[in-house]
C-alpha positions in Angstrom: 63.2 16.5 63.7 66.4 15.0 65.0 68.7 12.1 64.4 70.1 9.5 66.9 73.5 11.2 67.1 71.8 14.5 68.2 69.4 13.1 70.9 71.8 13.9 73.8 73.5 17.0 72.4 70.4 18.8 71.0 67.0 17.1 71.4 67.5 16.7 75.2 67.8 20.5 75.5 64.6 21.0 73.5 62.8 18.5 75.7 64.1 20.1 78.9 63.5 23.8 77.9 60.7 25.0 75.5 59.5 21.4 74.9 58.1 21.3 78.4 55.6 24.0 77.4 54.2 21.8 74.5 51.0 19.9 75.0 52.5 17.0 73.1 56.2 16.6 72.2 57.5 14.1 69.7 60.8 13.8 68.0 60.8 12.4 64.5 64.0 10.3 64.0 65.2 7.4 62.0 65.6 5.4 65.3 63.2 4.6 68.1 64.6 5.6 71.6 63.0 4.5 74.9 64.2 7.6 76.8 62.9 10.1 74.3 59.4 10.5 72.8 60.6 9.5 69.4 58.6 8.4 66.4 60.5 6.2 63.8 60.5 7.9 60.4 62.4 5.8 58.0 63.7 7.7 55.0 67.1 7.4 53.1 69.8 9.5 54.7 70.7 12.9 53.3 69.4 16.5 53.0 67.6 15.6 49.8 65.1 13.5 51.8 64.2 16.1 54.4 61.0 17.0 52.8 60.0 13.4 52.7 60.9 13.0 56.4 58.7 16.0 57.3 55.8 14.7 55.2 56.0 11.2 56.9 56.2 12.9 60.3 53.0 14.8 59.6 51.3 11.7 58.2 52.2 9.9 61.4 50.9 12.8 63.6 47.7 13.0 61.6 47.1 9.2 62.0 48.1 8.9 65.7 47.8 12.3 67.4 45.2 14.3 65.4 43.0 14.8 68.5 45.8 15.5 71.0 46.4 19.2 70.1 44.9 22.0 68.0 48.1 22.8 66.2 51.3 21.0 65.3 54.7 22.5 64.9 57.7 21.1 62.9 60.9 22.3 64.4 64.5 21.0 64.1 66.5 20.1 67.2 68.5 23.3 66.9 65.5 25.5 67.1 64.2 27.5 70.1 60.6 28.4 70.2 58.9 30.8 72.7 55.6 28.8 73.0 53.7 31.7 74.6 54.5 33.9 71.6 53.5 31.1 69.2 50.2 30.6 71.0 49.6 34.3 70.9 50.3 34.4 67.1 47.9 31.4 66.5 45.1 32.8 68.7 43.2 34.6 65.9 43.1 31.5 63.7 40.8 28.6 63.7 42.4 25.2 64.2 39.5 23.7 62.2 40.8 25.3 59.0 43.8 23.7 57.3 46.7 26.2 57.6 50.4 26.4 57.0 52.8 28.9 58.4 56.4 29.0 57.3 58.3 29.3 54.0 60.1 27.2 51.4 63.6 28.2 50.5 65.8 27.2 47.6 69.5 26.3 48.1 72.4 26.0 45.7 72.3 23.7 43.8 68.6 24.3 43.5 66.7 22.2 46.0 63.6 23.2 47.9 63.2 22.7 51.6 60.4 23.7 53.9 61.0 25.5 57.2 
């Protein structure tokens, strides 16, 4: 997940570091960019719509990239992932079974987000 103002300052670094070790790399944004592998996810601005943005991104991936990889990861543009460790963690699991890794957290005032 990223936004147009963070493509150069954050998303570029994901693309140029750990993103290189992904089988498929897509950035969900509210703006299509020709220099980045972005998918246009249109939701109203604001943190209260992050869950909807995530859901729409997974809907897009399911429709257009379902057969491109065994697993899909949602990460923000300020996240660093050691892909080798992630693959090691996923190795005992079957990609044929629906699975979710992560957690929901509640902020103040109470709002639930998924990470």
